N, C-alpha and C positions, 0 to 999 in steps of 0.2 A: 484454445479457441478465443483468442483476444481480438474483439471486433473494434476496439478503439485505436485510432491512429492519432497520436499527439506528438508534439515535439518532446525534447528531453524533459519536459514537464516542470513547470515552475508552479505558478499560482493561478487557479481557475475558480471563480466563484468563491474565493476565500479558502480554498482547499489546496494542499500541496500534492503534486503528482510528480514525484521524483523517484518512485520506487521501481519503476520499470515492469510492474505487475500490479493489477488491481487489488489483489489481497494485501500487498505490502502498502499500497496507497491507502487502503482502508485503515491500516494500523496508524498511518500518519494523521488520522482524524483526532488524535490526542497529541497535543504538542507539549513540549517541555518535559518529556519523560525522564530526563536526567536532573530535573530541577525539583525543589520541594513542592512548588505549586504547578500543577499541570493544567492545561486548558482543554476543555472538552469542546470539540467543534460540532459534534452531533448532540447538541443540547436538546433539540426538539425534533419531532417527526418531520417537520418541514425541512430541517437541515439535512436529514437523510435523503429526502426526495431531491433536494438540490445537489447533494453529493452524487447520487446515482446518475443524474443528468450530466453533471460536470465530468464524471468518470467515463462517460460514454455508454453507459448501460441503457439509458433511455434517451430518445431523441427529443422528447418534449416533456414538459412538467407533468408530474404524476403525483398522486397522493400516497402518503405513508402514514401508518397508524402507530400509536405508541407501542403496540406489540411488535411492529416491524423494527422500530427503533431499538427495543430491548433485545431483539434477536441479532440485529446488526452489531450492537455493542458487545454482546456475548461472543459472537463470531470474531469480532476484531481482537478481543482480549485473548481468545483461545489461539488465534494465529500468532499474536505477539508472544505468548507464553511458549508455544511450540518452537518458534524461531529462537527465542532467548535460550531455551534448553539446548537446542542443537548447536548454537554458536558456542555454548559452554561444553559441548562434547556429549550432551545427553540426547534424549529422544522426545521429551514432552510427556506430560502426565496422561494416563488413560482418560481422564475427564476432559482434558483440553482436546485430545484427539477425537473423543466421542462427540464433543460440541461441533467440531468441524464436520464430522461424518453425518450427524443428524441434520445439520443445516443443509448439507449437500444432497440429502435424500428427499428433500422437499421437491415439489413440482417446479421444474425449471422454466425459465422464459423460453419462448419459441423463436428460433432465429428465422427471419424472413428477409427476402431480398426486397429492399425498399427503393426509394427514389435514387436515380443515378446508379442503380446496380449495386448499391452498398447494403451490407447486412445490417439489419436492425433487429433488436430483441423486442418481442411482444409479450407483455405481461405486466402485472402490478409489481409493487415493491417487493412483496413476498417472493414472487417468482424470480425476480432479478437477484434477490439475496441468495436464493437457492443456486442460481447460476454462478454467482460470485463464490459461494462456498465450494462448488464443484471445481472451479478454477483453482481455489486455494488447496484443495485436496490433491489436484493434479500437480501443483507446484511442490507442495510439501512432501508428497509421496513419490515424486519423480526424480529424474536425473538432474533437474535444475536446482534441486534443494541445496546441493553443495555449493551452488553459486550465489546464495543469499548472503549478503554482507551487511554490517552496520557501518555507517559512515564514520571515518576516523577523524573527522574535524572535531576540535574541542567544542564541547557543548551540544553537538548534534547527535541525536539518537536515531536518525532516519535509517530505515532499512531499505535495501535496494537489491535488485537482481543484477549481478555482474555478468553482462553479456559481452564483455570485452574478449578479444581473441585469446589473450594470454591469462585472463582470469585474475588480473592483478589491480583492478579498479579499487581505489581507496575512498572515493568520496561519492555522496549521493548525487551531486551535481558539480560538474566542473565550473560552471558559471558562478555558483554560490560558494560552496564549501571548498572546492578545489582551488579556486582563485585566492580565497582568504588564506588558505594553508600556504600556498606558494608565496604570497606576499609576506606572510609572517616569517617564513623560512629565509627569504631574501633579506629581510631586515636583520634577522639574527646573524646571518653570515656577514652582512655589511658591518654591523656593530662589533662582531668578533674580529674582523679584519682591521677595524680602526682603533681598537683598544690596545 
């Protein structure tokens, strides 16, 4: 039940949206996962409120509490851990799976037909997080789980949902990582041919 319609998703409100699914985009609120120093993009409750709007869960600004922020971070890390485990051939720990399930069991936001006939979710940050957790459960426990990938570009840890026909997508974004990889490969071949 994805009510957000955006392009291949680059940067909105300071957040990356290249995952192709809101649960994977939530994981991207920590940058530099492959580096010694990571950057937390959900530093304050207001950051979570901005992310919910930028992700399309809310149409207008809303308030988020420190408790909402704590729940969002816990959900994010559980999703990340489950995906990491699955990419390595495992399943994820019972604690991480329980974290997603408990978050999904909350009272979800209510879908409403809004202006222009578009669906809008009604509810506060807590309800929006329950809806997000429900979408995460459907992704991680559904047929699309096998289509979750990690970007193959050097230094990029972005997770994305491969919706390509052949299921062979390699990069989180062709514009960003795919283009860099193709340029680097071209240079390697050019240098190899001239040597």
